[in-house]
GUDRENSE-372096 format. One record per atom (N, C-alpha, C): residue in one letter; x, y, z. Coordinates in pm, whole numbers, plus 50000, padded with zeros to 5 digits. Each point is the difference from the previous one (the first is absolute). Layout:
AXYZ/...
This chain:
M495704999251671/M499485011549970/M501605010550109/S500535004049887/S501345006850088/S499235010750063/S500415004750111/S499365013550085/S500795012349940/A501235000349940/A500775006349920/A499485010149908/A499334986049903/A499185007149848/A498825011750038/D499715002450129/D498985005349996/D500575015850063/K501585004150003/K499895010549996/K500585005549907/P500595015850001/P500385000049886/P501025000749978/A501344994650066/A501024992249993/A500414991949903/G498354989350039/G500024988249954/G500384998449807/I499065010549958/I500695006249871/I501235003849980/R500655012250101/R501624999149915/R500904989550036/R499424988550043/R500734985950069/R500654997049938/L498664993749937/L499554991049876/L500805007949886/L499545010549956/L500325004449830/L501255007049977/W500774999750160/W501415009649989/W501224991949914/P500424982850047/P500264997249912/P500195003149868/H499134999449944/H499694996749817/H499875021549967/L499765009950116/L499745010849945/L501775006249988/R500454993450105/R501595010050039/R500954994049874/P499754993049916/P501444997449872/P499325009649909/R498245005550041/R499885008549846/R499915011050056/L500575006950114/L500055013550093/L500155012249917/G501154997949897/G500265010949899/G499045001649953/T499574989749858/T499025000949926/T498975008450093/L499684995050071/L498935001250039/L499875021050092/I500595004650010/I500795015850102/I499905006649856/L500494988949862/L499535007749875/L499165003049958/A499204990249997/A498295004649953/A499535008050101/L500165003650120/L499415006150118/L500305016449934/L501375001849942/L500755013849996/L499235000449847/L500014993049898/L499355003049875/L498194999050088/G499024996050059/G499315003850073/G499405015849992/L501335006550093/L500035005950089/L500075008849876/V500754999249909/V500325018849868/V498294998549951/I499904987049963/I498374999249905/I498825005850075/A500275000550157/A498875002350132/A500465023149915/A501144999850025/A500845018149984/A498655001349861/M500294994149913/M499795005049915/M498585002349918/S499014986050118/S498545001049960/S499915012750104/A500835005750107/A498695006050128/A500805017549899/A500734999749901/A500245014849968/A499225007049852/Q499104986249975/Q498675003949892/Q499065008450028/P499055001950193/P499185006649955/P500775009950038/L501585008349989/L500145013250056/L499955001349845/L500464995949906/L499815001749839/L498175005350014/T499084985950044/T499465001449917/T499045021450048/R500325001950136/R499895015350017/R500545010449909/I501224997649993/I500155006849862/I499535002649912/V499434985849949/V499345006249863/V498705004050022/I499364998650160/I498495008749973/I500255013650053/D501245004450059/D499835008750033/D500745014849994/Q501144990349911/Q501355006449895/Q499185003649861/G499664985649949/G499784996849885/G499045004749951/L498514994950050/L498855005849971/L499665012050052/I499504998750103/I499785016550064/I500535008450009/G501764994450025/G501095015849961/G499725003449844/R499864992549925/R500025000349832/R501124998750007/H501384992150033/H501185002349949/H500394985549919/F500365001849897/F500044992249929/F500794989349984/L501375005050009/L501214988850032/L500355000750168/S498985004050077/S499754986350127/S499524989650027/L498884998849880/L498804995449960/L501054987249968/V501165001949829/V500904989050028/V500695000250010/G500295004750089/G501124995450075/G499664986250138/A498945005249995/A499274987950136/A499754989649914/C499604997849916/C499684993449908/C501044988749970/L500755001449945/L501394999649945/L500874990350164/G499765008250051/G500234989450213/G499734994949951/M498344998750016/M499154989450098/M500504986449842/L500015006649888/L500184983949919/L501725001149981/G501185003450088/G500954998749989/G500114990350186/L499135003150092/L500164993150105/L498854981849941/A498805004549911/A499624982550019/A501294993449872/V500155007449906/V501124993949919/V500984987550092/A500815012650072/A500974995450147/A499524988850073/G498835001750028/G499584988650139/G499384988449920/F499515006949880/F499934979749921/F501204994649968/L501115007849987/L501424987949932/L500384998650168/L499625005650143/L500774998750067/L498954985750110/G498735004649933/G499314992950100/G500204978349931/G500114998949870/G500624992749902/G500904995550064/I501095005149997/I501054993450092/I500244995650152/H499225010050090/H499064991650094/H499944985850018/R499005000349877/R498924990849997/R501104985450008/V500735003549894/V500504986949978/V501414999550149/I500365009050043/I501284995450137/I498824990750114/Y498955007850022/Y498854992950048/Y500054990149980/V499754993949917/V499114985949946/V501334995050026/R501275002449966/R500554989749991/R500994999450138/A499485006850103/A500465001850168/A498454991450025/S499365001150013/S498604993350017/S499894985949993/G500374996749850/G500354992549947/G500794985550074/R500675010450040/R501334989650043/R499885000050089/T499625002250153/T499355002250120/T499444989550017/L498874995849874/L498694992150023/L500854984749998/F501045003249875/F500144982549996/F500884994450100/S500465011850071/S501174993550109/S499404999450099/L498535004250050/L499304997550080/L499144988149988/R499474999249876/R499664982449967/R501084993349988/G501614999849986/G500564987949984/G500244999450161/A500655010450074/A500084997450149/A499124991249990/V498165000450046/V498994990350064/V500654990549925/Y498995000049885/Y500494983349923/Y501004994650028/A501154999850069/A501705001450065/A499324990250082/H499315010650070/H499904991750111/H498874988950031/L498915004949893/L499384983250001/L500474990749942/L501354999649967/L500424988749961/L500714993050099/R500515004950089/R500434996350157/R499315000750064/V498304996949996/V499024996650097/V499824982449953/S499454993150141/S500754983349979/S498424999249859/P500174991249918/P498875001349903/P498564994550058/R500274990250106/R498264998550100/R499775012650017/R500855005450105/R499335012450018/R499445007549893/L500825003349916/L498945008549895/L499074999549925/T499684985949961/T499084990549977/T498495003250046/R500175004350180/R499055012850038/R499035008249993/V500885007449887/V499545013749953/V499464996449799/P499134999149994/P499225000649906/P501135006549867/V500744994349937/V500065006549853/V499625009049940/G498895007149965/G499375013849989/G500165007550067/D499725000050172/D500445008650104/D501275007249961/L501384987249978/L501425005549969/L499855006349872/V499474996849914/V500575006949836/V498975017550014/S498674998750148/S499785009050000/S500845013150098/R500074990850082/R501435008650053/R501175008250004/L500514989749851/L501294998649948/L499475014149914/D499144997849952/D500015008849856/D498635014650103/G498964997950020/G499615014350015/G500675000950077/D499695000050155/D500265006550099/D501505002849987/I501494995749953/I500985003450036/I499945012449871/A499365001749921/A499955011349895/A499055011250079/E499374999750101/E498865005450067/E501705009850094/V500484991550065/V500775008550066/V501535004849957/Q500244993449875/Q500825011349906/Q499335004250015/R498925006449915/R499455010749908/R499925009450180/F499624997550047/F500175008050166/F501155010150022/G501784983349984/G500805004450112/G500905010049872/T499464996549827/T500915011349928/T499535011449960/D498844997650034/D499715011949981/D499335011650102/A499984997350090/A499365004450156/A501305009649998/A501154998450056/A501255012050072/A499855006949859/P500415002349885/P499765011449874/P498985009549977/S498784991150003/S498785002849971/S499505013950122/F500524989750107/F499695011450178/F501015013249995/I500724996649975/I500875008049992/I499845016349870/S500034987049874/S499785016549881/S498505009250087/S498644988549987/S498925003050078/S500445012950039/A500915002250155/A499655005850103/A500815014549984/L500944997849952/L501065011449895/L498595000649954/T499704997549888/T499055006949908/T498815005650010/L499544993650162/L498925005950075/L500135012650070/A502115002650093/A500595009150067/A499885013849853/I500884996549896/I500025008949906/I498655008850005/I499314992349945/I498395003649949/I499435006750085/G500384991750140/G499385014150077/G500315013350077/A501494997749954/A500425011850067/A499985011949826/V500074995249866/V499235008749926/V498065006750040/M499424992750067/M499285004550048/M499265010350050/V500684992750135/V500645009550111/V500215010349952/G501015009349893/G500605010749905/G499055007749992/I498564985649914/I499045007949897/I499085011850095/S499464986150108/S499035004350072/S500214986450137/W500535005550129/W499934996450094/W498074997550124/R499255009649916/R498764995450020/R499384988749943/L499905000949809/L499774987349937/L500774989650089/T500974996449989/T501154993950072/T499304991850129/L499515006450096/L499424996650122/L498934997049966/L499125000649941/L498324994949950/L500114988949954/V501734994649974/V500314985849898/V500054989550110/V501135009950076/V500134987650138/V499424996550096/A498945008450023/A499104993650081/A498924994349961/L499854998349860/L499584984049976/L500484990250005/L501895003750014/L500464979050019/L500114998950129/P499684998450124/P499124997350067/P498994985250003/L499035002549900/L499244996749996/L500004981949886/Q501075004549918/Q500424994149895/Q501164988550121/L500225001050054/L500924992950079/L499584990350102/L498315008250039/L499054988550074/L499424986749868/V499915005349908/V498964996449896/V501664985049962/R500835002149996/R501164985549962/R500094998250118/Q500145002550187/Q499694994850079/Q499194990650059/Y499065005949933/Y498644984750033/Y499824994449887/A500525000349888/A500374988549884/A501184988450034/R500765001750093/R501474993649994/R499304983050066/P499375001150072/P499614984550035/P499474991349909/R498875015349962/R499234988449849/R500915002449876/I501145000949957/I500525000049910/I500744986450035/E500944999150095/E500734990450101/E498984980149941/A498315004150055/A499674985049986/A499704995349841/S499305014649961/S499814993749832/S501044999949940/T501564998449996/T500985001249996/T500344982449967/R499944998150173/R500244986150043/R498924989649852/A498635007250054/A499204988949962/A499794999349873/L500905006449888/L500425004249854/L501194984149960/R500755009950093/R501304982350015/R499184992050004/E499644997750120/E499574983149988/E499124994149914/A499015005549944/A499225002749889/A500814996349873/A500825005949957/A501005003049904/A500884978250056/S500165001650063/S501254986450043/S498964984850014/R498385002750004/R499324992050009/R499534993549799/L500135013549962/L499454995149843/L501474996449937/S501175000950057/S501225000049953/S499984983750024/G499934998850128/G500704984350003/G498584991549972/F498425000849960/F499004997049954/F500794996949865/L500705013349943/L500244992949810/L500754998849946/V501604995750157/V501254992850007/V499224981650000/E499225001550057/E499434986450144/E499564994449847/T498915006849957/T499354994349828/T500514994849867/L500615005249954/L500575006549891/L501054985150040/S500675002950119/S501294991149975/S499464984050048/G498854992550007/G499554990150062/G498204999949811/A500405010749957/A499284995749863/A499634989749929/R500484988650043/R499874987250001/R499074992650077/H500135002650068/H499334993650111/H498205005150034/V500515012649969/V498555008949995/V499194995549869/Q500254997649928/Q499554994149857/Q499464989750018/A501064987450013/A499784986850086/A498484996150071/A500255011050092/A498415002850053/A499095004250022/A499985006249764/A499265007050010/A499635016050102/A500585003650075/A499825015150066/A500195005449924/E500135005349850/E500105012450010/E498735010249962/E498864997050078/E499245009150067/E499665004150120/I500894990050073/I499765000350138/I501075014350047/E500995000949872/E501275003250053/E499775015749896/G499315000749944/G499255012549929/G499745006650094/R498894994250051/R499325004850124/R501145005250121/R500494992950077/R501035005350064/R501265008549967/L499455006649888/L501145012149887/L499095007650016/E498954997749978/E499055012649997/E499425001750164/T499924995050093/T499685007150163/T501795002950034/L500994992649934/L500815007150062/L500425016949907/G499664996749886/G500355016549913/G498365004950102/R498934996650008/R499435010850031/R500525010150197/E500464989650060/E500865001350110/E500945012149991/Y500964998049865/Y501125009249999/Y499425011349895/L498464998549953/L499955014749948/L499215009050197/G499624989550048/G498515005150124/G501575008050057/R501024996849983/R501465003250138/R500855015549939/V499644995949791/V500695009349959/V498965013650040/Q498954999049979/Q499025008650032/Q499465007150093/G501004994050088/G499445000950112/G501295017850061/Q501514990449968/Q501325008549992/Q499295009449933/Q499585003649852/Q500345013549931/Q498925008950026/M498764995450068/M499105007850133/M500545007350110/V500704997550031/V500655005050107/V501185006249922/N500544999749946/N501425005549907/N499015013049946/Y498654996549915/Y499535007749953/Y498915010150098/A499694996450079/A499485009050113/A501135008950157/T501024997350005/T501075003450052/T500365011149883/G500404999349895/G500825009549910/G498675009449924/S498954992950008/S498615016549957/S499605005050174/L499884994150058/L500555013650075/L500885007250081/A500934993149928/A501565012249988/A499625010449870/A499524992249890/A500085012549924/A498575012650015/L499234990050098/L498375010650022/L500565011550085/L500714998450123/L500805010250066/L500605011549905/G501314991349876/G500495007549909/G499155008749906/H499314996149985/H498875006549865/H499415015250124/L499804996950190/L499315007150013/L501245016850016/A501334989750070/A500385011150000/A500775007549837/T500014994949912/T499845010949847/T499045008250018/A498604998950005/A498825002350012/A500425009250115/G500495004350091/G500105004050124/G501235016049930/V500764995449936/V501075004149978/V499365009649877/F499284995349892/F499365001949866/F499585016450140/L498534999750104/L499205005350028/L500975013250065/L500904999450089/L500765004250049/L500425006649970/G501094997049834/G501165006349950/G499365005349903/G498454998649956/G499695009249872/G499435016050132/W499614997650082/W499765010550023/W501345011150011/Y501064990850063/Y500985012949964/Y500675001149903/V499664992949890/V500075009449894/V499185011949919/L498704996550079/L498875012449977/L499705009050073/Q501524999350100/Q499955015650117/Q501864999549963/G500294998349857/G501455001449932/G501235002750124/R499974984750055/R501214999250123/R500594988249887/L499594992049901/L500514992349944/L499534994049884/S501264998749896/S499644998449866/S498824985949941/V499845001649901/V499744988949939/V500344992950000/G501754999549923/G500704989749969/G501134994550104/T499295008950120/T500614996650101/T498964988350119/L499004999549970/L498704994350051/L500574983449895/V500075003549875/V499584987549922/V501564991050049/A501285010350012/A501094991250070/A499944996250127/F498855004150081/F500354991350119/F498984990049991/V498885002649968/V499074991349933/V500844987549945/A501105003949935/A500674986549906/A501184993050077/Y500665010650100/Y500164989750115/Y499884989850099/L498405005150025/L499204994250035/L499844985650007/G499675000849843/G499844983449922/G500805000450064/R501365002949949/R501754990550028/R499764994450123/S500305006150100/S499935000350127/S499014989750064/S498645000849921/S499074986450033/S500254991549950/G500874992849880/G500584991649945/G501104989450062/S500685015550105/S501394993450052/S498994990850116/A499415009150050/A499704997950153/A499214986649940/A499154991849943/A499434995849979/A501144985649924/S500885009149946/S500674987149951/S500994993450182/M500425009750098/M500524996450102/M498884988750072/A498265002249973/A499294998650037/A500014985549997/A499834997949839/A500454989949922/A501044992150091/L500975001050011/L500934992350087/L499894994050134/Y499275014950058/Y499024989050112/Y499394988849985/T499244997049874/T499014994250021/T501394983049909/G500655005149982/G500404989049880/G500894992050144/Y500395006750100/Y500764996750075/Y499204988350093/Q498515006549986/Q498744990850092/Q500174987749893/R499944995749894/R499964993649924/R501414986250009/A501165010549973/A501654992749988/A500084992750127/R499825008850097/R499954993650176/R499344985950003/V498474998449924/V499454990049984/V500444987749915/S500985005449897/S500564988749904/S501384999050114/L500755006050058/L501184994250081/L499704997250098/V499184995150087/V499444989650022/V500044991749918/R499144992649890/R500024992249963/R501304992849921/V501355008550006/V501024995049896/V500874995850169/Q500045008350105/Q500824992850116/Q499044988650042/E499024998350000/E499574987750026/E500434991449905/L500354998149885/L501124994149912/L501734996450089/L500525014550029/L500804996050010/L500214998950206/D498884995650035/D500154993650193/D499884988449999/L499374991349841/L500424985750017/L501325000350042/P500354989550030/P501054991450068/P500534993249886/C501695002350006/C500764994049842/C500774991950126/V500334982249891/V500654991650067/V501235005950057/T500584997050147/T500805006850042/T501414991349961/E500475009149969/E501764995550014/E500815005550053/S501004994250076/S501055004350128/S500875003449907/A500695008550061/A501075017549997/A501334989049923/A500134990950028/A501274988650061/A500064995049941/A498604993149877/A499544988350001/A501214999549821/I500134987349997/I501394993549923/I499454994949840/A500905000149840/A499384993149979/A499314985949968/V500084993749964/V500324979849959/V500865001149926/P501014991050098/P501624999949999/P499794992049820/A500955003649925/A500564992949874/A499434984650022/A501034993150122/A499604988949974/A499004991150116/A498805012049993/A499094989250070/A499814989649979/R500324985950067/R499304987550031/R498554999049900/G499575009050109/G497744995749972/G499384992050082/D500765000250143/D499784986050092/D498615010649999/L498664997150077/L498995001350098/L499744998250135/C499655007550088/C498934994850142/C499175007850047/F499194994850063/F498605002550015/F500004997050122/E499925013550104/E500074996550144/E499025003750081/S498614990250002/S498645005250088/S499445012949940/V500164997149843/V499355013149935/V498284997449971/T499305009050073/T498885003350018/T499165012949929/V499144998549926/V499435015249981/V498614997249982/A499715015850040/A498275004150071/A499004989349956/A499855004850083/A498434990449974/A499125012049885/N499234984749900/N499625007549851/N498295001650086/I498935000049848/I498735008950097/I499224987950093/D500444990849961/D499114983750085/D500725000950104/G500545004050089/G500824999850084/G501144992750038/R500654994549909/R500604994250040/R501624997449912/P501305000150058/P501155003049878/P500444995249930/V500385007949919/V500124996549898/V501274986249994/L501275008450059/L500684992750023/L500614999250149/D499724983950064/D499574997150127/D501664994349998/S501005007250098/S500894995350082/S501714987549902/I499675009349880/I500584991349852/I501784998950009/S500164985050033/S501525001450023/S500174990549870/M501505005049953/M500524988549838/M501075003249963/D500484991150008/D501495000249903/D500274998549892/I500695004249931/I499664998249840/I501785003449937/P500524992750009/P501865000849981/P500225001449860/A501045005549993/A500725010749876/A499464987449859/G499245007949891/G500274986049901/G499194990049967/S498795004550123/S499144983749986/S498745007449923/K498994991349947/K499255000149940/K498664996650130/V499165008950019/V498764993550062/V498475008449975/V499694989350013/V498245002050002/V499045002750099/L499215010249968/L499155003250128/L498624994049957/R499214994349998/R498755000249966/R499125006150144/G498745002749935/G498775004250083/G498295005149927/A499334997250072/A498735006749916/A500195014350005/S499145007549896/S499935013950000/S499925006750083/G500075010550037/G500105007350084/G500794999050181/A500904985849999/A500884991950099/A500965006150050/G500545015649867/G500555005250076/G502165002649912/K499894987649883/K500674994349928/K500935019349946/S499105004449998/S500625008249840/S500415017650171/T499024990150092/T501565014250130/T500944995550019/L500304986349969/L501264998650060/L501075004649903/A499485001149837/A501375006249927/A499475018150011/D498885010750050/D499975010050051/D501074999150105/L500384993650057/L500625002450101/L501234999350002/L500614990949932/L501394999549965/L500005009849862/R499035010249963/R500835013249887/R499565010850116/R499314996450158/R499435010250050/R499005007049974/F499175002249924/F499414997849991/F498595006350132/V500644988450053/V499385001650149/V500674993450051/D499815005050166/D501324993850105/D498894996250067/P500854990550098/P499524988250078/P499545010050099/D499054995150033/D499295005350185/D500914989950113/S500384997349985/S501034989050059/S500784991449986/G501084999250020/G501304988349960/G500865005049887/R500824995649969/R500965003349912/R499704994549841/I501045004049890/I500434991149853/I501695005350078/L500524987749950/L501815004550009/L499964998349820/L500645012249916/L500924985349863/L501425005950065/D500244983449995/D502014998550040/D500235003850096/G498644998250095/G500315002850125/G499915014750079/R500025009249894/R499595013550035/R498424996950033/P499675014050040/P498665005250001/P499455007149903/L498644998849855/L500095004049890/L500155013950071/L500015007350065/L498955016850028/L501505005050023/E501114993150024/E501135002849950/E500605002049917/F500034999249854/F499694997149816/F500125014450028/K499845008349829/K499755010149961/K498554996549890/L498575003750025/L498834995649947/L500884999649860/A500225007749957/A500324993549780/A500574991149978/E501214998450087/E500784988349957/E499584989550067/L499334998450083/L498384988450061/L499564994749893/R499165005749936/R499365004249924/R500214990949836/R501685008350002/R500254992049797/R500194990750087/R500594993550108/R500364986349962/R498964988450054/I498665004850062/I499104993550020/I499055001649869/V499844991349893/V498995003249907/V499044989350029/V498695002150020/V498994998249986/V499184997549853/V499934987249918/V499024997849920/V498554993350011/E499265015749973/E498524995250104/E499104996549862/H498314986250104/H499355003349882/H498765006549882/S500735014050078/S499705009749844/S500705009349994/P500874997549956/P500915013449960/P499835011149903/V500105011250112/V499945017049921/V500815002449849/L499265006049902/L501205002649908/L499725013250004/F500575007449935/F500225014949962/F499864999649865/R499305013649940/R499705004649847/R501334999149958/G500404995449893/G501294999349935/G500194987349918/S500734995549940/S500684991849924/S500144986750141/I500244987049880/I500244987950091/I500924999149987/L501725006049998/L500935001750025/L500155011850124/D499325008849956/D500115009150162/D500194997850107/N498424986550003/N499004996850170/N501134988549984/L501034992549911/L501004990550076/L501245003250044/R500155015249986/R501405010749989/R499695004050172/Y498825004950015/Y499125009750081/Y500414998650147/G500845008350099/G501174997750094/G501305000549972/H500164995649867/H501514996349920/H500405000349880/E499175018350029/E500595008249792/E501654995249975/H500254996250118/H501794999049918/H499924988249899/I499564989350036/I500084991549946/I499924998849829/D500754992049950/D499575000849802/D499834991550030/E499025004649857/E499224992649892/E499784982050042/A501325000449962/A500494983949945/A499814991750160/A500205002550098/A499964997150120/A498595002950056/A499465005649988/A498605003050077/A498964986249844/I500104998749915/I499554989949872/I500634985850053/E501104998950010/E500894986350109/E498604998850106/A499935009350079/A499375000650140/A498674989849971/A499625004549875/A498664996049960/A499204991149907/R501234998549993/R500244978549859/R499864992950162/Q500735007350132/Q500194987850084/Q498404998050045/A499175015550014/A498504996950071/A499734993449902/L499684995949886/L499514996649949/L498905012449933/V500615012449995/V499105014749926/V499994995249848/D501004994149953/D500395001049875/D499324991149923/E499344989550082/E498574994249940/E498865004749887/F499435012650118/F499285010549899/F500095014049983/V500955003150033/V500755015049898/V500744995349889/S500654985949992/S499984999049853/S498344998349878/A499414999650055/A498975002249925/A499305016149935/L499865006750120/L500145010249973/L500455012149875/P499725005549951/P500545004949884/P500885012750043/D500275003750085/D501215009850060/D500604990950077/R499964992150071/R500774993250040/R499865009150211/Y501385000850044/Y500815006950140/Y499405011849946/A499935008249841/A499095018049990/A498254994650037/T499304991750017/T499115003449996/T499195010250113/Q499455003850031/Q499695007550104/Q498434993750052/V500294998850150/V498964995450084/V499425015850061/G498904995750040/G498745010150077/G500435002350135/E499105015250079/E500354999350141/E499534984750083/G501054996350069/G499724986150094/G500164986749939/G500295003949834/G501024986749917/G498294994149915/S498975010250032/S498964993349872/S500914997749905/G498694989049951/G500544997149852/G500724988250031/L500634996550113/L500764984749984/L498974991750139/S500704988549981/S498794993150077/S500825000550168/T499244994050095/T500674995550111/T501624995049997/G499644989149939/G501064992349997/G501345005549939/Q499735003249875/Q500935011649941/Q500415008450086/R499505005350062/R500495013550116/R501004993450087/Q499604986650063/Q500434993150089/Q501934998449923/R500024994849878/R501274996349984/R500925014949924/I499115006949986/I500805012849996/I500315004150098/A499204997150118/A500675006350201/A500934991850021/I500274984049916/I500904986850117/I501205007749874/A500275003049878/A501045004449917/A500655012450071/R498415008150017/R501155012550080/R500594999150116/A499794989450095/A500614988350136/A501184995549970/V499904996449862/V501564992449910/V500835009450029/L499445015249950/L501175011649983/L500935004450103/A498955003750110/A499885005850120/A501534987250023/Q500084993750015/Q501014984850032/Q500345007550173/P498674993350086/P499765004050118/P500384988350116/L500085004450113/L500454990050101/L498944992550019/I499005002050040/I498734993450049/I498655001449850/V499774988649934/V498534998249957/V499004992250054/I498885017349959/I498844990950127/I498524996849860/L499794992750008/L499244992549863/L498635002950081/D498835008750000/D499245003450043/D498844993949909/E499314986449950/E498814993249922/E500815009549869/A501154995649973/A500335006949876/A499924995649889/T499464986349996/T500124992349896/T498644994849933/S498825003850092/S498865001150043/S499224996949838/G500335010049954/G499235003349867/G500694993449865/L501144990350039/L499854990149907/L500074985650000/D500094994449898/D499104986349992/D501414992150079/A500124986750052/A499984991650116/A501945000549916/D499944990349872/D501255003349898/D500835012349989/A499215009749991/A500795014549972/A500545006450162/A499534997450091/A500645002050150/A500784992950036/R500054987749963/R501074990250060/R501485000749927/A499645005149858/A501205007849940/A500675013350042/V498915013850084/V500355004850007/V500874999950108/H499624994850139/H500564993150034/H501754992350032/R499984994149949/R501444992549903/R500395009749981/S499755014149932/S500685005149934/S500465008350116/L499505004850024/L499975005350143/L501114994950105/D499484985450029/D501154996250076/D501954997749964/A500055001149847/A500735003849915/A500895010150006/A498875013950008/A500485013750044/A500695005350062/F499184992850141/F500345000950111/F500124986550082/P501554995649981/P500034983350042/P500795005150188/Q500095008650013/Q500744998250130/Q498795016250093/R499325005649925/R499185008550079/R499154991350053/T499595009750132/T498794993450105/T498775006949914/R498724991149986/R498665000549943/R499284992150069/L498805009650005/L498914998650103/L498915004049891/I499704981450007/I498735004449908/I498914995150057/I499015011849985/I498614997950010/I499204996749936/T498524989449989/T499394996449924/T498964990950018/H499194996449942/H498554985050047/H500904991949915/R500994999149889/R500014989749894/R501174997550054/A500474988750103/A501274999050076/A500724986349870/G498744993049963/G500404995849921/G500825001949849/D499365011850011/D501015004349869/D502065005649971/I499874995250161/I501645004850064/I500684990649966/E500914995949925/E500854989050071/E501265002250127/G500534990750090/G501465003849991/G499725010250137/S499094995350085/S500185015950097/S500694987150109/D500975012050108/D500694999350103/D498474992550149/V499225010449950/V499204995250155/V498105007149975/C499414998150054/C498605002549948/C499155007050140/W499235005749981/W499885006550100/W498165004549977/Q498654999250144/Q499374999849966/Q499375010750122/L499535013749917/L499405013550092/L498194994249995/E499945002750172/E498744997550000/E499795009150138/G498785003150029/G499215004850075/G501345011650127/G500955008249853/G501055003250063/G501335000150092/R499674983549962/R501584990450067/R500414992149880/L500944997250035/L500934992849868/L499994982750076/R499584988449876/R500624987550023/R500564994049866/P500624988849988/P500854995949927/P499044991049936/A499954997449919/A499444998749846/A500584988649898/R499174996549937/R500614988949856/R499705011349902/L500474994149892/L500255010049949/L498894997749884/A499294988349959/A499544996149977/A497955000150039/G499515002249906/G498794997450096/G499375016050031/
């Protein structure tokens, strides 16, 4: 947790880059707000004219003029209020999406292995609810505070001009309201954090169980998950009630003090009216100003309450921004166009896993450019970690990996990852057409080239039977397609990428032996000069490899291809 996030400067530092481009628009909204506030402040003066000159003074023209003035101010306020709302919503929305986009971009630079430690539901809750809370406060705070403060100052000056004694009575109760807010501050923070955490747990549960609905149904666990949802719902409701009670108690106590001030004003002001020292219209106008000043004061106090909620959300957003990104040297270079694809592992070790043993223990291996290497090993032996090392999803704790004689750390991340393509056991597809998924990351490639790559990966065998062929829409994660079909699409995507190094991480496990051999032959034909690393349990499906390694206990040893 960032200590800076606990200071008011934390909100400014986080929001300023996103507010700055919209500063002119926000200032315009502020000025409009001040004009609207000034027009609102004129209403009670017109009320005094209606009562004292129009009704009590029996002057009809004064009554008509004051009423027309009220109507004019109301119409003008209505029109300016609509313009103000449009300007504010546009600036507010753009600020929100800019901030969310910055956090999202940061998360995409975090190592996938590190990112998986944060539940998806928690990420969604922070990207949605918490950022919205911070954005609302950051965009509303300055204009609302300044507008309320100036309105309060204008009204206060008018109230003093009407009756300084009545104004003094009102001001005498202000310290009590401030004490109520100060007492509520830590309770608002605690209730807000508890509510945000409960919301994150609820979001996480929904994401987890709905994405795994197939497994829930297979285990006939619908009732169990329903009870878990009910428990989480009760917890969330309890947190909501807790926060609402804190807000209610704070607001109600402040309102009670406001009613006390109003009663005192009527009592003292009424005595002045009876003594002939104050007109009825003036007393009514003063009470109207008192109501408006109470509203402005309550708005300023609510901003304080909103700040406490926003600070909690800010800490949660800042925690996402504190997740470390994969480092890239300022002097990093692009992978040369003429790169060969020679790989060298020099005593590479990756930190111990939960059973206390290293995932990879001093791995040393040379893979000459253009060679075809098979890597075997039991599930969990660390084979996929090698693929993650090459794309720098994880960096070695000791040792280094060289590409054409240069450490991977010397290359630009995006360039490195474009040139090293990994086709995994369970590839991820995104919502869209099959053609969209084929060209994912390669949108510049035309449809004909994409379909030709699909034919090489045997995608055409199942797509040709679909009514919409390559325009067929697939669901989130590739729902509607089998694992084998998704693997073929991922292989076709690799063909389109024309990579320097191709890694097949159990990429044909969803295919039968004949189809797997056919895919491997097509890949050999597509990448005859490229370095290929094939991670597999079914080494018998592979023909013509240069060398086979066995990974066991975190160490490598030569192995036979078959068996």
